N, C-alpha and C positions, 0 to 999 in steps of 0.2 A: 587755492591748491586744490587740485582734483584728489576726489574721494580715494582712488587707487594710490595716489602718491602719499597722501597721509598714512594710508595702511602700510605701505612700504616702510615710511620712515619710523612708524611705531615697532615694525618688526624688527627692523635693524636695531632701534634702541635696546627692545627686548633682548635681541642676542648679544647685543655688549654687554647688558647687564649681566646675564648669564655667562658670559665668558669671565667677567670681573669676578663674580660670585665663586667660581670655579678655579680661577687663578688664586683667590684668597684662601680657599680651601687646601689647594694642592701648597700653598707656600708655609701653613701649617705643620709642625713636625708630627710625623705619623707615628702613634705608638709603636714603639719598637721593643721596649723591655716592660717586665712584669715587675722586677725588683732591682735594688742597687746597695752595694755596700760600701760606705765610705771609710777607709783607714786613715789612721791620723798621720803616719809620717814614716821613716826608714831609720831615724835617728836614735830614739829612745829605746828600740829594741829591734834586733835584726828579724824577729818572729813574723811581723806583718809581711814580709817578702818571701821568707823562707816557707813559713806555714800557712797563715791566714789567707792568703790570697789564692794560692792553689787550692785549697782545701774548701773554700767558699765556691769558688768557680766549679770544682768538679760536682759540689754538692747540689747546686743549682742544675747543672748540667743534668745529671743523673735524675733529678724531679721533674725535668721536662718544664722546666720555669726559665724563661728567658731574663737574665740578669747581667750587670756589669759591676766590676769591682775596681775601684779607684783609691789612690793615694794622694793625700794632700801634701806631703813633703813638707809637713809643719807648719803650714801656710793655712789659717782659719779662713782667711777671705776665699781661698782657693777652695777649701772644704764647701763653703757656702755656694760657691758657683757650680761646684760639681753638683750638689743638691739640686740646685736648678736645673741643670742640665739633666739630672735624672728625671725630675718632675715633668721636664718638658717632651722627655721621650716615653712618658706614660707610666713612670714607677708607681706602684700601688705601696709598696712597702720598701722602706730606707733602713738598713742596718748603720747605725751610727757609732762610731767609736770615735767620741769627741777630741778636740784639741785641749779646750778649756771651757768651763761652765757656761760662760757668755756666750760664745759661738755656738755651743751645743744647744742652748735654748732657743737661739735665734733660728738655727737650722730646723730644730723640732716644730717651731711655731709655724715655719714657712711650709715644711712638709705637711704639717695638718691642717693648715689653711688650703693647702691644695689637694685636699681630700687622700692623702696617704696616711699610712700608719707608721710610727717609727719605733724601732726595736733598738734599745741601747746595748751595744755589744761592746763588752769586756768592762767598759765605763760607765757608770750610771751618770746622768745628768740630773742630779737632786733636785726635785720639785717641777719637772718638766713635764709635757704631755705625752710622753712616751707612753706606748701601750704595754711593752714587755722589757724585761731586762734580762740578758742573758751573760754569765760570768761564771767565776768560781767562787767560793767563799773566801773573799778576800782577808777577813779576820783571820780565818784558819790559815792563810798563806802567811801570814805574819807570826803568827804563833809556831809555825813550823820553823820558821827562821830563828825565832828566840830560843826554842826548845834546841834546834841544831847547833846554835852557838854554844849553850850552855853545856851540850854532851861532849862538844869538842874540847871546851875547857876542861872539862874531867877527864877526858881521854889524855890529854896532855899535861895534867898535872897541876895546872894552873887554877883550877878553880876554887880551891882553898887559899890561894895567895892573894886574895883583895887584886883581881885582875882589873886593868883598867881599860874600859871598852869604849867604842866610839860608834856612832849611828850615822849613816850617810843615807839619808831618805830620799824618796823621790821628787816629784813635784806637787808643791804645797796647793797648787790650784787642780791637781788631780784627786778625784774623790777615792780611787783606788789607793793611790800612795798614803791617803789619812788612814783608810782601813787596815794596810798592810802595817803601818806605824801601831796602830791602836793593838794590833795582834801581837807584835813582838815586845811592846812597852808592858802588856799585861804580864808577860813572863820576866822582863828585865827589872821593871819599876820597883817590885817587891825585894828583889835583890840589891837593888840600889839604896833602897830604905833602910835594909839591914845590915847595909855595910859590908855585904858579901862581895858585890861589885861595885867599882868607883867608875862614875861616868867621866870620860876623859874631858879635860878643860877645852871649851868651844868644841865639844865633840859631839854634838847632835845637830846636823844641819841638813837643810832641803838644797837639793843637786839640780833641780829641773830636769832630771832624768839625763842629764849631760855628763859624759863620761870624762869629757875635758874638764869641767868645772868640778866634777868629783875628783880627779887627781889633784887639781890645785887645792880643793878643801883639805884633802887628807895629807897632803904637804904641809899645810899650814898646822893642823891638827898635831902631827908628828913633833914640829917645830915647837908648838905650846907647850906639849908635854914630854920634852926632853928625849924625843924617840923612844917613849916608852908607852906602846899602845898594846895591850896585849891579846886584843881581840877586836873585831868589827862587824857590826851589822851593815850589809851593803843589800840595798833594796832590789837590785837585778844583778845580771851577771856582768853587765857593761859598768855598772860601778864597783861591783869586786874586781873587775879587770884593773880599774882605775886604782884601787886600793893595793892590788898587788904590784901594778907598776911603780908605785911610790914606793913600796916596802923594798923592792929589788934596787931601785935608784939610790935609796938609801942605806944599802948595804945590809938590811935587816933579815932576819930570819921568817919564815912563814909564822903566820898567825891564823886562829879562826877565823875564817872570812866566809858571810853567807851569801847566797845569790838567788836568782830566780829568771825560771825561763828555759832552764836547760839547755842553752845554745851550745854548740860544738866546742866552743872555746872554752865556756864555764866548765863543761866534763872534763875537758883537758886539763884545766888547772887543778880539778878534783884529784884527777889520777896522779898528777904530778905532786900532789901534797901542798899546795898552794891555797885551796878553796876548800872548804869544810864539805860544802852542800849546795844544791840549789833546788829550788821549788819546781817540780814538772807539773806544769798546767797542759794537760793534753789538748792543744790547738785543735786537734783534728775531732775530738769530742765537742768543743766549744763551738767550732765553725759548723758542725753537722746539727747540733741542737739549735743555732742561731738559724740556720738555714731552713731547718724542718719548721720552725715557727713561722718564718717568713712565707714557705710554701704554704702552710696551713691557711695563712691568712689569705693569700692570693687565690687559694681554691676555695674558700668560705668555710673551712674546716675548724674544728677544735684545736688551740694549740696544745701541743704535746708537752710533757715534762715538768709544767709548772709546779713549783715545791715550796713556795713561799713569797714573801713580800720584802722589798728593800725600799725603805723612805714611802712606802705606800705604792710603789710598782710591783706588778705581778712579776716574780723573777723565777727563772731557771736557774738554780745555783748546783755547780760541778764541784767534785771534792779533788784537791789538788796532793800531789805525793811528794814527799822528802826524798830526796835522790843523793846518795853518797857513791863512795868507790865500791859500796858491798852491794848494791842493787842497780848500779847504772845501765847493765845490760837490758833493763825493762824498756828502755829508750830505743833499744833496736829491737826488740822482740815485737812492741807495739808500733813499729815502724815510724817514730817521730823523728828518730835520726838514724842515717846509716853508719854503719861500722867504720867505713871508709873516711867519714867525715871528723872523726873522733881518733880513732887508731892509726894516725900518719906520723911520719917524720920521726921526731924523738920522742913522741908519745906512743908509738908504736910498742915501746918496750913495757909499758904498763898494762897491756891488753892482752893478758895471758888467759 
């Protein structure tokens, strides 16, 4: 072979190699986001669609940090796939509101091994490698519910009549649900022990945050207790709605019922006298605190607002508020709800 021919062949080969390397590089996904938020579902609470997603999106946009906010729609495998998608797009921080501890730990391990930091958002994955936890004081949330139930029983005169009380808890796999229960049980258990209150037969059950299951359970509780249930803890507004639907279906009068999340429907039930109160957790404040933590990590700055540790994880814990018909307008003044979301149709008459 002539020397010139050999040189041309080598040059052609080199060109092909360069082309292949360039093609491989272009095939890799370009870094397009800096942060990612993984929300769990739309079923356990309407908050994730109504509040978390838009607030997080706005907070990242304002900070000039490219981010995406995704919802797993109650599918743990989908949430893991979303985490993989975020990492492939270059995310260095993942806000994780896990569906269950096992999948939460798996996603956290995946993210950390990929060089990203994880912020547990709203729900803590106990014992995971998360760098931070942002939520409300969830034991305090439960205490507010327990205290609210006691206050309502005093207000309607049933407190001194050994009222029968039921408890519809959240999901036993959700660490927050356990903390809520710890809170309201710290108020109610001493009253059960003294005989001031009586716990309903089969009246302390976990619901998986499913209002349909909650309705079935409360129907059964009513049946087991001869339709005599004087008050009920409901761990969130969805479960409160289940209790109220059951009471109405059985021709019962309103009883003290708690809630959480300050949903429009929950507030309407409060104004109409079917629900005693709800716990307001300003999702705007929670989302902003979580986004601020993520932004600080992205920009290599100190994370603001850290005020404690939960199960060894550095935490930013916010303060919840008990909402009744006496202070519900706080939800409007803080922009959490619009008046039109609550004061409409038959409920307009209560908004004076």
